[in-house]
C-alpha positions, 0 to 999 in steps of 0.5 A, spaced: 868 248 383 870 244 377 877 243 376 878 245 369 874 251 371 878 254 377 884 252 374 883 255 368 882 262 371 889 260 375 893 261 369 889 266 366 889 271 372 897 269 374 899 271 367 895 278 368 899 279 374 906 278 370 903 282 365 902 287 370 908 287 374 912 288 367 909 294 366 911 297 373 918 294 373 920 298 365 915 303 365 912 301 359 907 298 356 908 291 353 907 291 345 903 285 346 898 291 348 900 297 345 906 298 339 912 301 340 911 306 336 907 310 341 913 311 346 915 317 343 907 320 346 907 324 353 905 321 359 905 313 356 908 311 362 903 314 367 898 310 362 903 304 362 902 304 371 895 305 370 893 299 365 898 295 369 894 296 375 888 294 372 890 288 369 893 285 377 887 288 380 882 284 374 886 278 376 885 278 383 878 279 382 878 273 377 881 270 383 877 272 388 871 271 384 869 278 386 866 282 381 869 277 376 864 277 370 864 284 370 871 286 370 873 280 365 868 282 360 870 289 361 877 288 359 876 284 354 873 290 351 878 294 352 883 290 349 879 288 342 880 296 342 887 296 343 886 291 337 881 294 333 884 302 333 892 301 335 894 294 332 891 294 326 892 301 324 899 300 326 900 294 321 896 297 316 899 304 316 906 304 320 909 297 319 913 297 313 914 289 314 906 288 316 906 284 310 910 278 314 905 274 318 909 273 323 909 281 324 902 281 327 904 276 333 903 281 338 897 283 335 893 276 336 896 275 342 892 281 345 886 279 341 887 271 344 888 275 351 882 279 350 878 272 348 880 269 354 877 275 358 871 273 355 872 266 355 873 267 363 867 272 364 863 267 361 865 262 365 862 266 371 854 267 373 850 272 369 846 274 376 853 279 377 852 284 372 848 290 372 849 293 366 852 300 370 856 302 364 856 301 356 862 297 357 860 293 361 853 292 357 857 291 350 862 286 354 856 282 356 854 282 349 860 279 346 862 273 351 860 268 347 865 270 341 870 270 346 873 262 343 872 265 336 877 271 338 882 265 342 881 260 336 883 265 330 889 266 334 890 259 335 890 258 327 894 263 326 900 263 330 899 255 327 899 258 320 906 262 322 909 255 324 908 252 317 910 258 313 916 259 319 918 253 320 926 253 320 925 258 324 921 256 330 924 249 329 930 253 333 926 254 339 925 247 341 930 244 346 936 241 343 934 235 346 927 233 343 929 229 337 926 231 329 924 239 331 921 240 325 916 235 325 915 237 332 914 244 329 909 242 323 905 237 328 905 243 332 902 247 326 897 242 325 894 242 332 894 249 333 890 250 326 885 243 327 884 246 335 882 253 332 877 250 327 874 246 331 873 250 337 870 255 332 866 250 328 863 246 335 866 240 333 868 235 339 870 242 343 871 239 350 875 234 347 879 238 342 880 244 348 882 239 352 887 236 348 890 243 346 891 245 354 895 240 355 899 241 348 899 249 351 901 247 358 907 242 355 910 248 352 910 252 358 914 248 362 919 245 357 919 251 353 917 257 354 918 257 362 926 255 361 927 261 356 924 265 361 928 264 367 934 263 362 933 271 361 928 274 365 930 281 363 931 280 356 926 286 351 924 290 358 921 283 361 918 281 354 922 274 353 919 273 361 912 275 360 911 271 353 912 265 357 906 266 360 902 267 354 902 259 354 900 259 360 894 264 359 892 260 352 892 254 357 887 257 361 883 259 356 883 252 352 881 249 359 875 254 360 872 252 353 874 245 355 869 246 361 864 249 358 864 247 350 859 242 348 862 234 346 857 234 340 861 232 333 856 234 328 856 242 326 852 247 332 853 254 329 
C-alpha cells in the first residue's frame, strides 16, 4: 500500500481513538463536537459514550480496512450534521462573542474532521458501498467535497493566525526564535495551501508540504503541551494536539490522490 495513504489513514484513526477515549474518561462531549451549552440536557453523558464508541469503532474499521469507506462516509455525514445544526446555530444565536472568528474554532475543527472522514472514505475503493441506508448514500455523494471542507478550515485558521498573531505567537516554543515571523509564515502557508487544494493547483506538492508542516507542529508544539497538561480542560488540551495529527493525515491522503497539474481544474 502506498506509504502516504496508509500513514494518512493511521494518523486520522489514531486521532479518532484519542477523541473517543477522552469522551469515555470524562463522560462528556468534546466541545469540537457539541458546544458546552448543551451540557444541561438530560442523558447527554450517555450520548457522549455512544459517540465516543462510534469514533473508536470507526478508527478500528479504518485500520483493519473493514467497511472503511462506508463507515468513514457515514461518520463524515454525522459530523456535518453537528456542524450545520449544532455549531452554526450555537454561534449565531447563543454565543455572544460569535463576531470574533476565534470563537468559531471548535466549529471549524469539526468541519475539518468531517472533511477528513470523507477524504479517508475516498481513499478506499468504492466496491464496498452498498447504499444500505440514506446516510451511506449521501455520504458517498459528498466524498469528493471532503478536501474542500478540510481546506476551508485551513484557510480560516490561517486568517485567525493573522488576526490574533500576538496571541498565537505565545504558543510557539521559547527555543524557536522570531515567533511572530513563524506565526505569520504559518498563516500564509495555511491560507495558500487551502486555496491551492480547493482550486486544484499543484495539489500533490502543496498537500505534501502542508502535511509535513502539520506533523512538525504536532511534534514540537502540540504534543509537548499535551504531555505537560494531559487532563487540562477535561482532556481537551491533550485531544486538541491530535487535531494536528488528524489534519496531517488528511493532507497526506489528499497528496496521495491529488493532481500535480499547475493549471486550474474546476
